[in-house]
C-alpha positions in Angstrom: 32.1 19.1 -0.6 30.0 22.7 0.3 30.4 23.7 4.2 27.2 24.1 6.1 25.3 27.4 4.2 23.7 30.1 5.4 20.6 28.7 4.9 20.3 27.2 7.9 21.5 29.8 9.8 18.5 31.4 8.5 16.1 28.8 9.5 17.2 29.1 12.8 17.1 32.3 13.8 14.6 34.2 15.8 12.0 31.4 16.0 10.5 31.1 19.7 8.9 28.0 20.5 5.4 28.6 19.5 7.1 30.1 16.1 8.3 26.6 15.4 5.5 24.5 16.3 3.5 27.0 13.9 6.2 26.1 11.2 5.8 22.3 11.9 1.6 22.4 11.7 2.6 24.4 8.2 4.8 22.0 7.5 2.9 18.6 8.0 0.2 20.6 5.7 2.3 21.2 3.1 4.4 17.2 3.1 0.6 15.9 3.8 0.0 17.7 0.1 1.6 15.2 -1.9 0.2 12.0 -0.1 -3.7 13.1 0.3 -3.1 13.8 -3.8 -1.8 10.4 -4.3 -4.6 8.4 -2.9 -8.2 10.4 -2.3 -9.5 9.1 -5.6 -8.4 5.6 -5.7 -12.1 4.7 -4.9 -12.8 6.5 -8.0 -10.2 4.0 -10.0 -13.3 1.8 -11.4 -15.2 4.7 -12.1 -12.0 6.1 -14.0 -12.4 3.0 -16.0 -15.4 2.5 -16.7 -15.9 6.6 -17.8 -13.2 6.6 -20.2 -14.3 3.2 -21.2 -10.8 1.8 -20.5 -9.1 -1.0 -18.6 -8.5 -0.8 -14.2 -4.6 -1.7 -15.2 -4.4 1.4 -17.4 -6.3 3.6 -15.1 -3.9 2.4 -12.3 -1.1 4.2 -14.5 -2.2 7.6 -13.4 -0.7 6.4 -10.2 2.3 4.6 -11.2 2.9 7.8 -13.2 2.2 10.4 -10.1 4.8 8.3 -8.0 7.2 8.2 -10.7 7.2 12.3 -11.4 7.2 12.8 -7.6 10.1 10.6 -6.9 12.0 12.5 -10.1 11.0 16.2 -8.8 12.7 15.3 -5.8 16.2 15.0 -7.7 15.9 18.9 -8.6 13.8 20.4 -6.0 15.9 19.2 -3.2 19.0 20.8 -4.3 16.9 23.8 -6.0 16.3 24.2 -2.1 19.7 24.7 -1.2 20.6 26.4 -3.5 17.2 29.1 -3.6 15.8 28.7 -0.2 13.4 26.8 1.1 10.4 28.7 1.1 10.2 29.9 -2.6 10.5 26.1 -3.7 7.8 25.1 -1.5 5.7 27.9 -3.2 7.1 26.7 -6.9 6.0 23.3 -6.0 2.1 24.0 -4.3 1.5 26.3 -7.8 2.4 23.8 -10.2 0.3 21.1 -7.7 -3.2 23.6 -8.0 -2.7 24.5 -11.7 -2.2 20.4 -13.0 -5.2 19.6 -10.2 -7.6 21.7 -12.1 -6.1 20.0 -15.1 -6.6 16.3 -13.8 -10.9 17.6 -13.2 -11.3 19.1 -17.0 -9.4 15.8 -18.1 -10.9 14.9 -21.7 -9.5 11.0 -21.3 -7.0 8.3 -19.7 -4.0 9.8 -21.6 -4.7 13.2 -20.6 -5.5 12.6 -16.9 -1.8 10.8 -16.5 0.0 12.9 -18.4 -1.9 15.7 -15.7 -1.4 13.4 -13.4 2.4 13.5 -13.7 3.0 17.2 -13.2 0.8 16.9 -10.6 3.4 14.5 -8.9 6.2 17.0 -9.5 4.6 19.7 -7.5 3.1 18.0 -4.8 6.2 16.7 -3.8 8.1 20.5 -2.8 6.6 20.2 0.9 7.5 16.8 1.9 11.2 17.1 0.7 12.3 20.6 1.5 10.1 20.0 4.4 12.0 17.1 6.1 15.3 19.2 5.3 14.0 22.0 7.0 12.9 19.6 9.9 16.6 18.7 10.0 18.1 22.1 10.1 16.1 22.8 13.1 16.0 19.8 15.1 18.4 18.2 15.0 19.5 14.4 14.2 18.0 12.4 16.7 15.4 14.9 17.6 14.7 15.2 14.0 13.1 11.9 13.8 10.9 12.3 16.9 9.7 14.8 14.6 9.7 13.6 11.3 8.0 10.7 13.1 5.1 13.2 15.1 4.4 15.0 11.8 3.6 11.6 10.1 1.6 10.7 12.9 -0.8 14.3 11.4 -0.2 13.4 7.8 -1.2 9.9 8.4 -4.0 10.9 9.5 -5.0 13.1 7.2 -3.8 10.5 4.5 -6.1 7.9 6.3 -9.4 9.8 5.9 -8.3 10.7 2.6 -10.3 7.9 0.6 -13.3 8.5 2.9 -13.7 11.8 1.8 -12.7 10.5 -1.8 -15.2 7.8 -1.5 -18.1 9.7 -0.5 -17.0 13.1 -3.2 -17.2 9.8 -5.8 -20.9 9.0 -4.7 -22.2 13.0 -4.4 -20.1 14.8 -7.2 -18.5 11.6 -9.2 -14.5 11.4 -9.9 -13.5 15.1 -11.1 -14.7 16.4 -7.7 -11.2 14.5 -6.2 -8.9 16.4 -8.1 -10.9 20.2 -7.6 -10.5 18.9 -3.9 -6.5 18.9 -3.9 -6.5 21.7 -5.8 -8.4 24.1 -2.8 -6.1 22.2 -0.7 -2.9 23.4 -2.9 -4.2 27.1 -2.4 -4.9 26.9 1.1 -1.4 25.5 1.9 0.2 28.4 -0.3 -1.2 31.2 2.0 0.6 28.9 4.9 3.6 28.7 3.3 3.4 32.5 2.9 2.0 33.4 6.3 4.3 30.9 8.8 7.3 30.2 6.7 10.1 32.4 6.5 11.4 34.1 4.0 15.2 33.2 3.2 17.9 36.1 3.8 19.6 37.1 0.2 22.7 34.9 1.5 21.0 31.4 0.4 22.0 32.1 -3.5 25.2 31.7 -2.3 24.7 27.8 -1.3 25.5 24.8 -3.5 26.3 25.7 -7.1 24.2 24.1 -9.3 26.8 22.5 -10.8 27.8 20.9 -7.7 24.4 19.0 -7.8 26.1 15.8 -9.6 28.9 16.1 -6.9 26.1 15.7 -4.2 24.7 13.2 -5.4 27.8 10.9 -6.4 29.1 11.4 -2.9 25.6 10.6 -1.1 25.3 7.3 -3.5 28.9 6.1 -2.6 28.2 6.3 1.0 26.7 3.0 1.9 25.5 4.8 5.4 23.4 6.8 3.1 22.3 4.2 0.9 21.8 1.8 3.4 19.6 4.1 5.2 17.6 5.5 1.7 16.9 1.5 0.8 15.3 0.8 4.3 13.2 3.8 4.0 12.3 2.7 0.1 11.7 -0.9 0.9 9.2 0.3 4.5 7.8 3.1 2.7 6.8 1.1 -1.1 4.1 -1.6 1.4 1.1 1.6 1.8 1.0 2.8 -2.2 1.1 -1.0 -3.1 -1.9 -1.5 -1.1 -3.4 1.7 -2.2 -2.8 1.4 -6.2 -4.1 -2.4 -6.0 -6.2 -2.5 -3.5 -9.4 -1.0 -4.9 -9.3 -4.1 -7.3 -8.7 -6.4 -5.2 -11.4 -5.2 -2.3 -14.0 -3.4 -5.2 -14.4 -5.4 -7.9 -12.7 -9.0 -6.5 -14.7 -8.6 -3.0 -17.9 -6.7 -3.7 -17.4 -3.6 -1.6 -19.1 -0.3 -2.8 -17.1 2.6 -3.3 -18.8 4.3 -0.5 -17.4 1.7 2.1 -13.7 1.2 0.6 -12.9 4.4 2.2 -13.8 2.6 5.8 -11.7 0.0 5.0 -8.7 2.1 3.4 -8.2 4.0 6.5 -7.6 1.1 8.7 -3.6 0.2 7.6 -2.6 4.3 8.0 -3.4 3.9 12.0 -1.4 1.2 11.9 1.3 3.8 10.3 0.2 6.3 13.7 0.8 3.9 15.8 4.3 3.3 15.0 4.4 6.9 14.3 3.8 7.8 17.8 5.9 4.9 18.8 9.1 6.2 17.3 8.4 10.1 18.5 8.4 8.7 22.0 10.9 5.7 21.9 13.6 7.5 19.5 15.3 8.9 22.1 15.5 6.0 24.6 16.1 3.2 22.3 18.1 5.2 19.0 17.0 5.1 15.6 18.8 1.4 14.9 17.0 0.4 17.4 13.2 1.3 16.3 14.8 0.1 13.0 15.0 -3.5 13.9 12.0 -3.4 16.0 10.0 -2.3 12.5 11.9 -5.1 10.8 10.7 -7.9 13.2 6.8 -6.7 12.5 6.9 -6.5 8.8 8.3 -9.8 7.7 5.8 -11.9 10.0 2.9 -9.8 8.4 3.9 -10.0 4.9 4.1 -14.0 5.4 0.6 -14.0 6.8 -1.0 -12.0 4.1 0.9 -13.9 1.7 -0.6 -17.3 3.2 -4.0 -16.0 3.4 -4.3 -15.2 -0.4 -3.3 -18.7 -0.5 -5.9 -19.7 1.1 -8.6 -18.1 -0.8 -10.2 -16.5 2.0 -12.0 -13.4 0.3 -12.5 -11.7 3.1 -11.4 -7.9 2.5 -10.2 -8.6 6.9 -8.2 -11.0 5.1 -6.5 -8.1 3.8 -6.2 -5.3 6.1 -5.8 -6.7 9.4 -2.0 -8.1 8.0 -1.7 -4.2 5.9 -2.4 -3.0 9.5 0.7 -4.1 11.1 3.2 -3.6 7.8 2.4 -0.1 8.1 3.1 0.2 12.2 6.5 -1.4 10.5 6.2 1.1 8.5 5.7 3.7 10.8 8.6 2.6 13.5 11.0 2.3 10.4 10.9 5.0 8.3 11.3 8.5 9.9 14.0 6.5 11.8 15.9 5.4 8.1 14.4 8.7 6.9 16.4 10.9 9.8 19.4 8.3 9.5 19.6 8.8 5.7 19.9 13.1 6.1 22.2 12.9 8.9 25.3 11.1 6.7 26.4 14.6 4.8 26.3 18.2 6.3 26.4 21.3 4.3 24.1 19.2 1.3 20.9 18.2 3.1 18.1 19.4 1.1 20.2 17.1 -1.5 20.6 14.2 0.3 16.6 14.9 1.5 15.8 14.9 -2.5 17.9 11.3 -2.8 16.2 9.8 -0.2 13.2 10.8 -0.9 13.4 10.0 -4.5 14.9 6.4 -3.7 11.4 5.8 -1.9 8.8 6.8 -4.4 10.7 5.7 -7.0 11.0 2.1 -5.3 7.3 2.4 -4.5 6.1 3.2 -8.4 8.9 0.2 -9.2 6.8 -2.5 -6.9 2.7 0.0 -7.7 3.9 -1.4 -11.7 4.8 -4.6 -10.8 1.2 -5.1 -9.9 0.4 -4.8 -13.8 2.4 -8.9 -14.8 -0.6 -10.3 -12.7 -3.9 -11.0 -12.9 -6.4 -7.3 -11.7 -7.6 -7.9 -8.0 -5.5 -10.5 -7.4 -4.9 -11.0 -3.6 -2.4 -13.2 -3.7 -0.6 -10.8 -6.2 -0.8 -7.9 -4.2 0.6 -10.1 -0.8 3.1 -11.5 -2.5 4.8 -8.1 -3.3 4.2 -6.1 -0.4 5.7 -9.2 1.2 9.0 -8.8 -1.2 9.0 -4.5 -0.1 9.0 -5.5 3.6 12.0 -8.2 2.8 14.1 -5.3 0.7 14.1 -2.8 3.8 14.7 -5.4 6.4 17.8 -6.6 4.1 18.8 -3.2 3.1 19.3 -2.2 7.0 20.9 -6.0 7.5 23.9 -4.7 4.9 23.9 -1.6 7.1 24.5 -3.7 10.5 27.4 -5.3 8.7 28.9 -2.3 7.3 28.7 -1.1 11.0 30.6 -4.5 12.3 33.2 -4.6 9.5 35.3 -2.0 11.3 34.9 -3.9 14.7 35.8 -7.3 13.4 39.0 -5.7 11.6 40.3 -4.1 14.5 39.5 -7.2 16.6 41.8 -8.9 14.0 44.4 -6.6 14.2 44.6 -6.7 18.1 45.0 -10.5 17.4 
């Protein structure tokens, strides 16, 4: 197993408190780009289907394809940042994201749009996965959970207002303007990275060898603590992506909400995540990451059950979906940052690789759960609620396996003393 590379020291050298705050703001901008790009166009999904004379589920493939590409590229960009440096990797990703966003804007067919979204997902993940590695290196295990949660607050605000912006762009200029907007944001993010993220010293090139990537992934997969934390984060993280992909059909087509109004409803659940992230930021040092994950687990299960029951009762109100979703997002704000920080602290020396694999599992889980929506009727509130509730149950089950793993050595020692 490789030792902790000089990359870690390179980021810590010469960074004053004010410099770190500026760096944090830059990382928030770059990591938020992927989330904004994933959801800003969802109010336009029905309009895109109409423009290309295709079905809404087919347009939703652009969402699924984005998430899958987002996840797959994390497996590469995380380790490459260990090898070639954080700054270079982020700049590469942002450049790919900007060019692919222009391609989305010019899409002549839905197939071209889906392909361009796949490429967009490949680049947009760089700020998230590499930013987490930088955060873990600078702030340590428990403090990293606080920083990730605090950064998630600002990121969630941007993600919350993305559908609002997207709805108005759709109404004023049409669906193509959403992707043009992302291209502009990616260009701005590149300027911030060039200005505020320090360049790595040449020694980072002697970090994790490329031939060791598969070995590092194998080590992480065989580590129960990493897998438990990563699966917990994946299940709690999936809920909002399922909502983002499925809610437009339910609210706009099923409940008759206008695209301009949809952004208002879609912006409410992320505020639940905002509350959860705020509590995470304030309480992690006091309660620990496992304590906050346990509290989040006690919220997500009843919230998912409420959403399913309201759908079974046939209550055709946007708030029958939005209300429980706010609680589910709140639980995600408590669970996801802490489970992510837990997974990053398992193996020193391959933090970028751990970030890449953990983030890959999160996005793959979200994409798979989102794709499951197509198994039911389009715009079904019950199908949407069921998939979201199952994702929350998966997260709680994964965390339960971690608790069992932690208690097993204690039981073995007790039996030995008996």
